[in-house]
Every structure is written in C-alpha cells, then in structure tokens.
Backbone as a chain_set.jsonl record, in Angstrom:
{"seq": "MNITIKKAAYIVSFFIIISVCALLYYAGYYYTTSRGMFSDNLIRKKDVESQNPLVYSETKNVTNTKSQIVTKNTKYIVETYNIDEDEMITESLDVPVEILGYDRERVSDYLDGIKSKSSEKNLINIQLKSFSGEQIVVRKTIVNNETIYKYFVISENDVIKIYNSDKKTLFADTGISITGLDEEYKNKLTEGFYIETIHELYNYLESVTS", "coords": {"N": [[168.824, 113.502, -31.395], [169.552, 111.125, -30.821], [167.429, 109.534, -29.418], [165.43, 109.461, -30.903], [165.907, 108.012, -32.876], [166.451, 105.644, -30.901], [163.845, 105.326, -30.255], [162.531, 104.937, -33.036], [163.814, 102.578, -33.668], [162.759, 100.995, -31.182], [160.321, 100.43, -33.067], [160.383, 99.367, -35.077], [161.579, 96.748, -34.71], [159.172, 95.888, -33.08], [157.33, 95.517, -35.419], [158.497, 93.846, -36.865], [158.596, 91.63, -34.521], [155.607, 91.507, -35.053], [155.198, 90.34, -37.528], [156.854, 88.351, -37.469], [155.28, 87.104, -35.711], [152.423, 86.646, -36.579], [153.539, 85.174, -39.554], [154.174, 82.739, -38.801], [151.847, 81.92, -37.139], [149.97, 81.444, -39.276], [151.856, 79.617, -40.666], [151.63, 77.454, -39.032], [148.905, 76.649, -39.247], [148.57, 75.993, -42.211], [149.881, 74.104, -42.232], [148.698, 72.246, -40.124], [146.047, 72.159, -41.605], [146.739, 70.806, -44.435], [147.951, 68.412, -43.456], [145.308, 67.309, -42.136], [144.946, 67.307, -39.7], [142.457, 68.377, -38.048], [140.232, 66.825, -39.331], [139.872, 65.199, -37.816], [138.682, 65.832, -35.258], [136.92, 68.407, -35.878], [133.867, 68.136, -36.178], [131.734, 68.366, -39.063], [129.111, 70.041, -40.391], [127.924, 68.854, -42.95], [129.098, 66.368, -42.819], [127.128, 65.277, -40.082], [124.64, 65.693, -41.095], [124.167, 63.677, -43.415], [124.598, 61.381, -41.85], [122.395, 61.337, -40.1], [120.207, 61.931, -42.334], [117.846, 61.388, -41.524], [117.036, 62.514, -39.761], [117.387, 65.484, -39.978], [115.988, 66.052, -42.374], [113.426, 65.884, -41.261], [113.457, 68.333, -39.804], [114.157, 70.274, -41.838], [111.401, 69.873, -42.714], [109.757, 70.805, -41.302], [107.62, 72.695, -40.997], [105.978, 72.357, -43.184], [105.068, 69.832, -42.822], [103.454, 70.369, -40.404], [101.718, 71.719, -41.383], [100.715, 69.964, -42.754], [97.259, 69.052, -43.026], [93.903, 67.686, -42.624], [91.553, 70.116, -44.386], [88.456, 71.765, -44.913], [89.01, 72.061, -47.838], [90.29, 69.559, -49.082], [91.297, 67.71, -51.044], [88.761, 64.268, -51.36], [89.46, 61.122, -51.771], [87.862, 57.758, -52.267], [88.884, 54.602, -53.226], [87.266, 51.787, -54.024], [87.908, 48.844, -54.313], [87.212, 45.244, -55.822], [88.017, 42.506, -55.087], [86.678, 40.316, -55.542], [85.864, 40.313, -58.021], [88.084, 41.798, -59.524], [87.953, 44.535, -60.114], [88.286, 48.022, -60.107], [86.56, 50.955, -58.567], [86.306, 54.404, -58.682], [85.77, 56.902, -56.285], [85.063, 60.46, -56.096], [84.527, 62.281, -52.644], [82.499, 64.481, -49.869], [84.821, 65.708, -47.305], [84.925, 63.383, -44.319], [83.198, 64.932, -41.503], [83.982, 64.427, -39.542], [86.903, 64.407, -39.523], [88.43, 66.702, -39.812], [90.79, 68.334, -39.205], [92.838, 67.078, -38.875], [95.435, 65.121, -38.47], [97.762, 62.747, -40.864], [98.301, 60.712, -38.665], [96.016, 61.012, -37.216], [94.163, 60.448, -39.008], [94.355, 57.865, -39.949], [94.656, 56.788, -37.56], [91.305, 56.857, -37.656], [90.442, 55.273, -39.916], [90.877, 53.342, -38.949], [88.656, 52.488, -36.677], [86.984, 52.76, -38.188], [86.536, 50.187, -39.555], [87.303, 48.195, -37.433], [84.798, 48.907, -36.655], [83.047, 48.22, -37.972], [80.019, 46.956, -40.146], [79.784, 45.393, -42.537], [79.929, 42.961, -43.35], [81.114, 42.275, -45.762], [83.469, 43.713, -46.12], [87.142, 43.674, -46.34], [89.005, 45.179, -45.987], [90.088, 48.366, -44.606], [91.962, 50.748, -45.816], [94.565, 53.835, -45.571], [95.912, 55.102, -48.256], [97.027, 57.517, -49.137], [98.373, 60.59, -47.807], [98.14, 64.11, -47.371], [97.863, 67.565, -47.326], [95.995, 68.577, -49.468], [94.953, 66.6, -50.792], [93.613, 63.321, -50.17], [94.04, 59.898, -49.922], [91.907, 56.744, -50.146], [91.792, 53.496, -49.782], [89.703, 50.754, -50.21], [89.332, 48.018, -49.682], [87.043, 45.351, -50.822], [84.734, 41.851, -50.744], [82.659, 39.929, -52.24], [79.303, 38.933, -51.552], [78.517, 36.594, -51.903], [80.538, 35.37, -51.386], [81.169, 35.4, -48.63], [78.393, 34.657, -47.198], [76.043, 32.093, -47.614], [73.312, 31.495, -47.999], [70.255, 33.078, -48.658], [67.189, 35.272, -48.242], [63.902, 35.568, -48.862], [61.235, 36.928, -49.453], [58.606, 35.662, -51.514], [55.263, 35.853, -53.376], [54.57, 36.541, -50.69], [55.109, 34.246, -49.445], [57.764, 32.723, -47.317], [61.039, 31.988, -49.043], [64.207, 30.315, -49.95], [67.111, 31.036, -51.041], [70.486, 29.988, -52.654], [73.096, 31.868, -52.02], [73.943, 32.835, -54.753], [71.367, 34.321, -55.082], [69.37, 32.863, -56.717], [69.575, 30.337, -57.497], [67.627, 28.044, -55.866], [66.973, 27.116, -52.816], [65.037, 26.529, -50.503], [61.691, 25.904, -50.556], [60.162, 27.269, -47.68], [57.166, 27.495, -47.487], [56.363, 29.179, -45.537], [53.847, 31.335, -44.808], [54.024, 35.325, -44.523], [51.931, 36.711, -43.869], [51.099, 37.122, -41.511], [53.143, 38.109, -40.029], [54.85, 40.343, -38.131], [55.096, 44.088, -39.17], [57.663, 44.782, -39.606], [59.12, 42.184, -39.717], [58.115, 41.725, -42.287], [59.093, 43.806, -44.068], [61.53, 43.373, -44.174], [62.051, 41.351, -45.413], [60.719, 41.676, -47.991], [61.859, 42.964, -49.09], [64.546, 40.845, -48.728], [67.246, 39.183, -47.617], [70.648, 38.513, -46.643], [71.677, 35.552, -44.93], [75.116, 33.577, -42.816], [75.048, 31.245, -42.211], [73.849, 27.675, -41.813], [72.994, 27.282, -39.563], [71.974, 29.482, -38.048], [70.517, 30.222, -39.947], [67.869, 28.459, -39.564], [68.138, 28.762, -37.06], [66.38, 31.307, -37.679], [64.161, 31.277, -38.899], [62.825, 30.015, -37.081], [62.42, 31.85, -35.118], [60.146, 33.101, -36.702], [58.451, 31.335, -37.106], [57.896, 31.018, -34.246]], "CA": [[168.801, 112.551, -32.722], [169.907, 109.547, -30.647], [166.65, 109.143, -28.703], [164.891, 109.527, -32.258], [166.792, 106.598, -33.648], [166.217, 104.663, -30.406], [162.411, 105.038, -30.825], [162.529, 104.398, -34.346], [164.497, 100.799, -33.455], [161.444, 100.178, -30.928], [158.84, 100.258, -33.595], [160.63, 98.66, -35.976], [161.939, 95.577, -33.706], [157.874, 95.528, -32.948], [156.927, 95.627, -36.377], [159.038, 92.618, -37.07], [158.031, 90.789, -34.026], [154.23, 91.259, -35.549], [155.497, 89.775, -39.042], [157.173, 87.184, -37.2], [154.536, 85.952, -34.555], [152.054, 86.009, -38.069], [153.879, 83.988, -40.384], [154.712, 81.288, -37.447], [150.362, 81.84, -37.089], [150.083, 81.102, -40.59], [152.75, 78.472, -41.176], [151.321, 76.353, -38.391], [147.998, 77.098, -40.024], [149.021, 75.668, -43.283], [150.338, 72.933, -41.998], [147.753, 71.321, -40.067], [144.745, 71.6, -42.174], [147.002, 70.361, -45.428], [147.621, 66.742, -43.198], [144.196, 66.395, -41.958], [145.11, 67.293, -38.115], [141.37, 68.982, -37.676], [139.694, 66.336, -39.184], [139.383, 63.74, -36.569], [138.529, 66.854, -34.367], [136.03, 69.084, -35.987], [132.169, 67.913, -36.613], [131.225, 69.573, -39.898], [128.05, 70.34, -40.61], [127.652, 67.928, -43.982], [128.963, 64.998, -42.4], [126.311, 65.199, -39.5], [123.241, 66.014, -42.113], [124.452, 62.393, -43.642], [124.668, 60.466, -40.764], [121.011, 61.178, -39.968], [118.765, 61.974, -43.117], [115.968, 61.541, -41.285], [116.03, 63.873, -38.394], [117.304, 66.857, -40.54], [114.816, 66.167, -43.048], [111.917, 66.392, -40.502], [113.661, 69.871, -39.662], [114.091, 71.317, -42.717], [110.005, 69.992, -43.049], [108.979, 70.787, -40.054], [106.737, 73.762, -41.369], [105.295, 71.376, -44.444], [104.24, 68.96, -41.926], [102.919, 71.537, -39.081], [100.323, 72.085, -42.769], [99.574, 68.934, -43.41], [96.362, 68.425, -41.931], [92.56, 67.932, -42.943], [90.593, 71.333, -44.223], [87.249, 71.209, -45.898], [89.001, 72.121, -48.94], [91.087, 68.327, -48.793], [90.114, 66.183, -51.911], [89.182, 62.713, -50.265], [89.02, 59.998, -52.862], [87.918, 56.907, -51.825], [88.776, 53.716, -54.027], [87.064, 50.545, -53.703], [88.437, 47.329, -55.164], [86.392, 44.567, -55.164], [88.676, 41.062, -54.898], [85.953, 39.003, -56.841], [85.568, 40.97, -59.922], [89.139, 41.931, -60.033], [87.322, 45.564, -60.63], [88.072, 49.176, -58.74], [85.691, 52.537, -58.423], [87.029, 55.798, -57.718], [84.794, 57.904, -55.902], [85.699, 61.504, -54.88], [83.242, 62.278, -51.705], [83.077, 65.045, -49.412], [85.241, 65.017, -46.202], [84.101, 63.282, -43.083], [83.604, 66.041, -40.789], [85.151, 64.393, -37.775], [88.531, 64.314, -39.725], [88.451, 68.17, -40.231], [91.359, 69.073, -38.543], [93.525, 65.787, -38.113], [96.552, 64.822, -39.311], [97.959, 62.122, -41.391], [97.954, 59.654, -37.955], [94.363, 60.755, -36.83], [93.314, 59.63, -39.664], [94.462, 56.363, -40.173], [93.044, 55.877, -36.317], [89.734, 57.338, -38.18], [90.072, 54.118, -40.323], [91.13, 52.142, -38.335], [88.459, 52.173, -35.802], [85.474, 51.926, -38.906], [86.657, 48.899, -39.998], [86.806, 47.562, -36.322], [83.213, 49.148, -35.62], [81.896, 48.155, -39.499], [78.686, 46.158, -39.887], [79.704, 45.248, -43.431], [80.573, 41.617, -43.388], [81.964, 42.425, -46.865], [84.399, 44.678, -46.023], [87.662, 42.967, -46.337], [90.029, 46.322, -45.504], [90.355, 49.842, -45.38], [93.692, 51.707, -45.133], [95.086, 55.536, -45.921], [96.541, 55.346, -49.627], [97.67, 58.431, -49.307], [97.627, 61.982, -47.161], [98.255, 65.747, -47.836], [96.399, 68.279, -46.915], [95.48, 69.048, -50.749], [94.629, 65.367, -51.259], [93.283, 61.717, -49.053], [92.769, 58.936, -50.63], [91.145, 56.028, -48.794], [91.767, 52.127, -50.509], [88.486, 50.052, -48.983], [88.615, 45.674, -50.512], [85.711, 44.163, -50.082], [84.194, 40.93, -51.439], [81.121, 40.057, -53.014], [78.076, 38.736, -50.824], [78.332, 35.293, -51.973], [81.599, 34.671, -51.216], [80.291, 35.36, -47.479], [77.18, 34.273, -47.682], [75.483, 31.443, -48.04], [71.941, 31.923, -48.329], [69.887, 34.61, -49.294], [66.31, 34.813, -47.633], [62.861, 36.64, -49.198], [59.398, 36.81, -49.271], [57.771, 35.809, -52.991], [53.47, 36.197, -52.989], [53.889, 35.996, -49.061], [55.768, 33.121, -48.729], [58.943, 32.637, -47.453], [61.683, 31.088, -49.866], [65.323, 30.585, -49.138], [67.898, 30.754, -52.055], [72.021, 29.816, -52.589], [73.546, 33.043, -51.716], [73.953, 33.6, -55.8], [69.806, 34.352, -54.966], [69.268, 32.287, -58.322], [69.046, 28.865, -57.015], [66.148, 27.552, -54.57], [67.486, 26.211, -51.52], [64.332, 25.6, -49.571], [60.4, 26.654, -50.352], [59.488, 27.061, -46.693], [55.606, 27.36, -47.492], [55.712, 29.66, -44.168], [53.383, 33.179, -45.058], [54.793, 36.494, -43.831], [50.434, 37.852, -43.48], [50.972, 37.044, -39.532], [54.172, 38.874, -39.459], [55.016, 41.909, -37.859], [55.833, 44.948, -40.306], [59.147, 44.883, -39.299], [59.465, 40.93, -40.677], [57.698, 41.662, -43.683], [60.028, 44.802, -44.926], [62.861, 42.952, -44.519], [61.751, 40.056, -45.965], [60.159, 42.33, -48.953], [63.957, 43.523, -49.495], [65.408, 40.168, -48.944], [68.605, 39.843, -46.99], [71.937, 36.867, -46.287], [71.668, 34.515, -44.285], [75.82, 32.912, -43.309], [75.264, 29.319, -41.973], [72.938, 27.086, -41.751], [72.243, 27.357, -37.95], [71.295, 31.08, -38.426], [69.392, 30.299, -41.263], [67.279, 27.823, -38.9], [67.295, 30.2, -36.066], [65.423, 32.574, -37.656], [62.899, 30.83, -39.445], [62.115, 29.308, -36.125], [61.948, 33.012, -34.789], [58.815, 33.92, -37.386], [57.006, 31.002, -36.456], [57.314, 31.31, -32.762]], "C": [[169.096, 110.909, -31.879], [168.134, 108.817, -30.0], [165.56, 108.461, -29.803], [165.302, 108.525, -32.896], [167.006, 105.698, -32.743], [164.616, 104.416, -30.597], [161.848, 104.064, -32.133], [162.83, 102.582, -34.043], [163.626, 100.124, -32.33], [160.265, 99.638, -32.108], [159.43, 99.291, -34.686], [161.176, 97.313, -35.392], [160.246, 95.426, -33.446], [157.594, 94.837, -33.848], [157.624, 93.582, -37.016], [158.769, 91.433, -35.94], [156.585, 89.976, -34.907], [154.467, 90.145, -36.522], [155.71, 88.214, -38.528], [156.404, 85.633, -36.991], [153.232, 85.643, -36.126], [152.421, 85.163, -38.555], [154.024, 82.564, -39.488], [153.084, 80.427, -37.621], [150.053, 80.598, -38.714], [150.352, 79.693, -40.976], [151.993, 77.708, -40.743], [150.149, 75.931, -38.551], [147.902, 75.803, -40.982], [149.41, 73.766, -43.309], [149.685, 71.888, -41.276], [146.888, 70.567, -40.872], [145.556, 70.988, -43.662], [147.827, 68.818, -44.56], [147.017, 66.284, -42.658], [144.178, 66.231, -40.573], [143.46, 67.54, -37.582], [139.859, 68.126, -38.402], [139.014, 64.99, -38.41], [138.558, 64.767, -35.502], [137.007, 67.275, -34.559], [134.588, 67.797, -36.562], [131.486, 69.072, -38.001], [129.521, 69.105, -40.073], [127.256, 68.902, -41.691], [127.537, 66.583, -43.078], [127.595, 64.527, -41.165], [124.5, 64.984, -40.394], [123.529, 64.262, -42.842], [124.379, 61.462, -43.417], [123.114, 60.439, -40.745], [120.322, 62.317, -40.576], [117.478, 62.519, -42.75], [115.379, 63.018, -40.551], [116.578, 65.38, -38.993], [116.151, 67.714, -41.706], [113.475, 66.39, -42.494], [111.987, 67.853, -39.877], [113.611, 70.578, -40.27], [112.578, 71.36, -42.712], [109.234, 70.215, -42.316], [107.629, 71.779, -40.425], [105.699, 72.774, -41.918], [104.901, 70.916, -43.071], [103.677, 69.293, -40.828], [101.373, 71.253, -40.534], [99.312, 70.796, -43.141], [98.09, 68.128, -42.935], [94.848, 68.708, -43.311], [92.151, 69.484, -43.216], [89.201, 70.653, -45.317], [87.337, 71.692, -47.244], [89.619, 70.402, -49.781], [90.181, 67.38, -49.554], [90.128, 64.575, -50.909], [88.325, 61.537, -51.385], [88.507, 58.484, -52.332], [88.235, 55.643, -53.295], [88.289, 52.422, -53.812], [87.132, 49.814, -54.892], [87.926, 46.495, -54.569], [87.351, 42.915, -55.619], [88.225, 40.406, -55.953], [86.518, 39.217, -57.881], [86.654, 41.556, -60.004], [88.704, 43.366, -60.395], [87.716, 47.032, -59.651], [87.57, 50.692, -59.511], [86.455, 53.387, -57.8], [86.055, 56.246, -57.672], [85.144, 59.329, -55.605], [83.967, 62.1, -54.369], [83.785, 63.636, -50.863], [83.945, 64.745, -48.371], [84.69, 64.99, -45.464], [84.057, 64.58, -42.571], [84.363, 65.855, -39.353], [86.375, 64.269, -37.847], [89.658, 65.787, -40.174], [89.927, 68.256, -38.757], [92.91, 67.947, -38.471], [94.688, 65.748, -39.747], [97.101, 63.4, -39.873], [97.931, 60.315, -39.932], [96.944, 59.387, -37.583], [94.339, 59.854, -37.93], [93.243, 58.626, -40.424], [94.338, 55.554, -38.829], [91.356, 55.7, -37.098], [89.539, 55.63, -38.688], [89.893, 52.689, -39.691], [89.749, 51.361, -37.578], [87.216, 52.262, -36.76], [85.734, 50.692, -39.697], [86.785, 48.114, -38.703], [85.244, 47.683, -35.843], [82.272, 48.022, -37.414], [80.788, 47.147, -39.318], [79.0, 44.796, -41.401], [80.295, 44.043, -43.498], [81.855, 41.579, -45.142], [83.226, 43.264, -46.828], [85.276, 44.058, -45.787], [88.998, 44.19, -45.549], [89.916, 47.429, -46.17], [91.201, 50.904, -44.983], [93.773, 53.311, -46.462], [95.97, 54.631, -47.382], [97.413, 55.845, -49.447], [97.394, 59.908, -48.445], [98.417, 62.843, -48.318], [97.681, 66.859, -47.612], [96.026, 68.844, -48.566], [94.361, 67.35, -50.981], [94.231, 64.105, -49.862], [92.63, 61.084, -50.114], [92.944, 57.315, -50.07], [91.018, 54.524, -49.939], [90.828, 51.489, -49.447], [88.822, 48.631, -50.4], [87.391, 45.305, -49.577], [85.683, 43.058, -51.442], [83.204, 40.779, -51.563], [80.293, 39.315, -51.447], [78.22, 37.307, -50.791], [79.912, 34.935, -51.629], [81.669, 34.514, -49.694], [79.725, 34.482, -47.054], [76.658, 33.048, -48.064], [73.687, 31.574, -48.249], [70.967, 33.097, -48.372], [68.183, 34.453, -49.18], [65.145, 36.15, -48.044], [61.785, 35.849, -48.995], [58.838, 36.549, -50.858], [56.429, 35.056, -52.814], [53.45, 35.692, -51.748], [54.281, 34.847, -49.054], [57.133, 33.299, -48.483], [59.771, 31.513, -47.892], [63.653, 31.725, -49.356], [66.459, 30.016, -50.839], [69.127, 30.843, -51.809], [72.15, 31.755, -52.469], [73.466, 34.061, -54.103], [72.194, 34.121, -55.934], [68.991, 33.822, -56.584], [68.726, 31.004, -58.354], [68.636, 28.553, -56.156], [67.243, 26.901, -53.258], [66.439, 25.631, -51.078], [62.961, 26.919, -50.004], [59.624, 26.14, -48.669], [58.236, 26.553, -46.63], [55.374, 28.281, -46.179], [55.498, 30.816, -44.642], [53.766, 34.47, -44.203], [53.302, 37.241, -43.559], [50.485, 37.861, -42.08], [51.887, 37.998, -39.064], [54.152, 40.011, -39.08], [55.36, 42.978, -39.114], [56.899, 44.618, -40.549], [60.163, 44.053, -40.042], [59.024, 41.09, -41.918], [57.868, 43.169, -44.391], [60.741, 44.319, -45.353], [62.557, 41.736, -45.319], [61.784, 40.243, -47.669], [61.903, 42.363, -49.766], [64.463, 42.092, -49.765], [66.571, 40.189, -48.067], [69.295, 37.951, -46.73], [71.418, 36.606, -45.665], [73.71, 33.225, -44.302], [75.805, 31.228, -43.306], [73.525, 29.055, -41.822], [71.85, 26.917, -40.53], [71.551, 28.759, -37.995], [70.4, 30.72, -39.7], [67.264, 29.324, -40.49], [66.787, 28.31, -37.637], [66.175, 31.033, -36.348], [64.011, 32.116, -38.054], [62.373, 30.378, -38.108], [61.323, 30.504, -35.352], [60.206, 33.446, -35.503], [58.231, 32.695, -37.392], [56.648, 30.476, -35.35], [56.029, 32.004, -32.318]], "O": [[168.847, 109.807, -32.37], [167.835, 107.645, -30.228], [165.004, 107.368, -29.697], [164.518, 108.294, -33.817], [167.667, 104.742, -33.148], [164.211, 103.353, -31.068], [161.154, 103.051, -32.227], [162.058, 101.643, -34.239], [163.595, 98.893, -32.311], [159.531, 98.657, -31.988], [158.688, 98.393, -35.084], [160.963, 96.577, -36.356], [160.039, 94.272, -33.824], [157.492, 93.626, -33.653], [157.061, 92.557, -37.401], [158.717, 90.285, -36.38], [156.388, 88.812, -35.254], [153.937, 89.054, -36.317], [155.106, 87.209, -38.902], [156.458, 84.454, -37.341], [153.202, 84.528, -36.645], [151.883, 84.093, -38.27], [153.891, 81.429, -39.947], [152.852, 79.262, -37.944], [149.997, 79.382, -38.898], [149.575, 78.846, -41.417], [151.399, 77.021, -41.574], [149.96, 74.802, -38.1], [147.307, 74.776, -40.655], [149.258, 72.777, -44.026], [149.918, 70.719, -41.581], [146.736, 69.357, -41.036], [144.618, 70.501, -44.293], [148.347, 68.093, -45.408], [147.248, 65.132, -42.29], [143.581, 65.278, -40.072], [143.163, 66.832, -36.619], [138.713, 68.521, -38.187], [138.06, 64.217, -38.5], [137.654, 64.187, -34.901], [136.07, 66.858, -33.879], [134.705, 66.797, -37.271], [130.961, 70.179, -37.887], [128.988, 68.012, -39.878], [126.334, 68.176, -41.32], [126.547, 65.946, -42.718], [127.076, 63.428, -41.365], [123.559, 64.231, -40.145], [122.567, 63.591, -42.468], [124.16, 60.539, -44.201], [122.557, 59.532, -41.363], [119.914, 63.319, -39.989], [116.626, 63.327, -43.12], [114.467, 63.845, -40.556], [116.16, 66.393, -38.433], [115.723, 68.851, -41.906], [112.56, 66.956, -43.091], [110.999, 68.491, -39.511], [113.165, 71.671, -39.92], [112.086, 72.488, -42.706], [108.044, 69.934, -42.459], [106.556, 71.378, -39.973], [104.723, 72.411, -41.262], [104.416, 71.713, -42.268], [103.328, 68.337, -40.135], [100.309, 70.657, -40.367], [98.153, 70.592, -43.505], [97.934, 66.953, -42.602], [94.752, 69.428, -44.305], [92.399, 70.223, -42.264], [89.045, 69.673, -46.045], [86.327, 71.839, -47.932], [89.343, 70.183, -50.961], [89.179, 66.712, -49.299], [90.956, 64.027, -50.181], [87.149, 61.279, -51.639], [89.493, 58.132, -51.684], [87.726, 55.945, -54.374], [89.156, 51.754, -53.247], [86.665, 49.992, -56.018], [87.861, 46.438, -53.341], [87.041, 42.39, -56.689], [88.83, 39.996, -56.944], [87.374, 38.615, -58.53], [86.455, 42.316, -60.952], [89.326, 43.567, -61.439], [87.385, 47.015, -58.466], [87.974, 51.284, -60.512], [87.094, 53.28, -56.753], [85.269, 56.231, -58.619], [85.691, 59.352, -54.502], [82.911, 62.282, -54.973], [84.956, 64.009, -50.929], [84.083, 63.531, -48.22], [83.883, 65.889, -45.228], [84.796, 65.423, -43.08], [84.953, 66.561, -38.535], [87.103, 64.076, -36.873], [90.816, 65.933, -40.567], [89.721, 68.214, -37.544], [93.939, 68.343, -37.925], [94.764, 66.028, -40.943], [96.756, 62.585, -39.017], [97.624, 59.171, -40.268], [96.521, 58.239, -37.441], [94.477, 58.637, -37.804], [92.433, 58.389, -41.319], [94.082, 54.356, -38.701], [90.56, 54.761, -37.073], [88.777, 54.847, -38.121], [89.261, 51.639, -39.8], [89.562, 50.147, -37.668], [86.207, 51.823, -36.207], [84.901, 50.339, -40.531], [86.219, 47.036, -38.883], [84.621, 46.977, -35.05], [81.212, 47.418, -37.577], [80.731, 46.531, -38.253], [78.585, 43.638, -41.358], [81.489, 44.147, -43.78], [82.935, 41.038, -45.382], [83.917, 43.295, -47.847], [84.956, 43.358, -44.827], [89.747, 43.834, -44.64], [89.759, 47.71, -47.358], [91.123, 51.707, -44.053], [93.295, 53.603, -47.558], [96.552, 53.558, -47.218], [98.533, 55.334, -49.452], [96.241, 60.337, -48.426], [98.96, 62.608, -49.398], [96.5, 66.772, -47.949], [95.687, 70.023, -48.454], [93.173, 67.309, -51.299], [94.676, 64.231, -48.721], [91.628, 61.247, -50.809], [94.002, 56.842, -49.655], [90.178, 54.548, -50.839], [90.975, 51.569, -48.228], [88.542, 48.532, -51.595], [87.026, 45.106, -48.418], [86.202, 43.154, -52.554], [82.484, 41.563, -50.945], [80.902, 39.292, -50.378], [78.064, 36.74, -49.71], [80.147, 33.737, -51.791], [82.234, 33.481, -49.333], [80.269, 33.507, -46.534], [76.911, 32.897, -49.259], [73.436, 31.993, -49.378], [71.384, 34.155, -47.901], [67.696, 33.598, -49.92], [65.314, 37.327, -47.727], [61.502, 34.72, -48.594], [58.642, 37.63, -51.412], [56.343, 33.95, -52.28], [52.73, 34.751, -51.414], [53.484, 34.172, -48.402], [57.786, 33.963, -49.288], [59.587, 30.364, -47.49], [64.139, 32.73, -48.836], [66.45, 28.945, -51.445], [69.414, 31.604, -50.884], [71.333, 32.602, -52.829], [73.141, 35.174, -54.517], [71.827, 34.286, -57.097], [68.211, 34.466, -57.287], [67.75, 30.599, -58.985], [69.389, 28.769, -55.206], [68.255, 26.205, -53.343], [66.434, 24.4, -51.064], [63.014, 28.144, -49.901], [58.895, 25.175, -48.437], [57.951, 25.527, -46.013], [54.25, 28.209, -45.682], [56.446, 31.53, -44.966], [53.713, 34.311, -42.984], [53.377, 38.356, -43.043], [49.828, 38.716, -41.485], [51.716, 38.652, -38.035], [53.425, 40.819, -39.658], [55.965, 42.483, -40.065], [57.218, 44.154, -41.644], [61.207, 44.353, -40.621], [59.672, 40.482, -42.77], [57.001, 43.654, -45.117], [61.019, 44.387, -46.55], [63.553, 41.399, -45.959], [62.401, 39.547, -48.476], [62.61, 41.872, -50.646], [64.847, 41.897, -50.919], [66.934, 41.315, -47.728], [68.783, 36.833, -46.673], [70.393, 37.26, -45.468], [73.889, 32.384, -45.182], [76.298, 30.36, -44.027], [72.516, 29.757, -41.756], [70.657, 26.627, -40.446], [70.321, 28.775, -37.949], [69.524, 31.487, -40.1], [66.096, 29.536, -40.815], [65.642, 28.344, -37.185], [65.278, 31.396, -35.587], [62.954, 32.538, -37.586], [61.142, 30.403, -38.118], [60.145, 30.448, -34.999], [59.306, 33.982, -34.855], [57.084, 32.867, -37.804], [55.665, 29.767, -35.135], [55.774, 32.123, -31.12]]}, "num_chains": 1, "name": "protein.A"}
C-alpha cells in the first residue's frame, strides 16, 4: 500500500513539474511577443519583399519572362511617324526571320543595328516601343527628303535637269544629253534621285561629262 502511494506521489509530482514548465514557457513567449522583443531579430518575408520589390517580382515572373520571345505567331507592328507631316502610319508586317527566338534585349539590339546600317537618310530613329511574346511594336521616326536634300536630279527629254528638293523649282538646265551615257546612268536619271549638297552635285555632273 505504501509503495502504491509513493508511486502515485511521483506521478503527481512529475505532472506538476511538466505543468509548471509549460506555464513558464508560454508565459515567457507571451511576454517577449507582447513587448516586440522578436521584432529586431526576426527577418520577415513580407519585410524583405517590400524592401526588394524588383528582386521578388523578377523571381515570381521568371517563368513568364522566359516565355517572352519572338515566335512566328508574334504580331509585328511598325509605326512610321513623319515629323514634317505630323503623320503616323501603322502597318502589320510579317515577323523578320532574323529575330525569331529573340527576347526583348536582342530585338532592341537588332533595331539599333538597322538604324546604324540604314542607307535611308530620312530615317531619324527606330526603336522598340513595346514587346511581348504576343506582339511587338516598332516606332520609326522619319522626315521628308526635302528636309535633308537640296537638289533633285532627273532627265527630261534626254537632258539632265536639276530641281530644288521640292521637285518643282528648276535650279539648272544643264543641257547635258544622256544619249551617250551607260544604261545604268540612264535608268537612274529616268527615275530621278536626290543630292544633298552643291559639292556632290558638281562632282556628279563632272562624272557624267568626263
């Protein structure tokens, strides 16, 4: 009987100790959290995200970013803005095969290459306005040829004539016949072409008369 009571006393004591420890633990936890003692030491996810929005937005959108490349189904829109006319022409064209598989950065580099290599003097700028896997919008900015060039050379009745860039005001009737010129010169003069400076004009006339 004494042994049983002794065992019971041990068991009761054990549960009392456990209960006291649990109460102390929860009391301590409540005390520290209520006073904000963890706030200086804990790094919360929402705090990190708010301090680094770009990093986390890029991480969340990494799958979408990888999918943003040019495919054969991507719409390719070209906006041509004429500064002189204050006019915009919008065209939907086939995607250039050179940019298939390109992302935004590579498409932008491709357009920079076009601008630097273009022989069109009236092209002021070409840039990527918007980009996605579904649609690309390219903006070309141009001016009229008359803004750049001063002279327009053409043959009329087999004689070379020089007009101002407006193609209406006669600058000079050279009296130079094209009958003895090579076919290449004749074809070019039949269509007519612009010349930018008086120096270039004189050099050209000298080349066709020599």
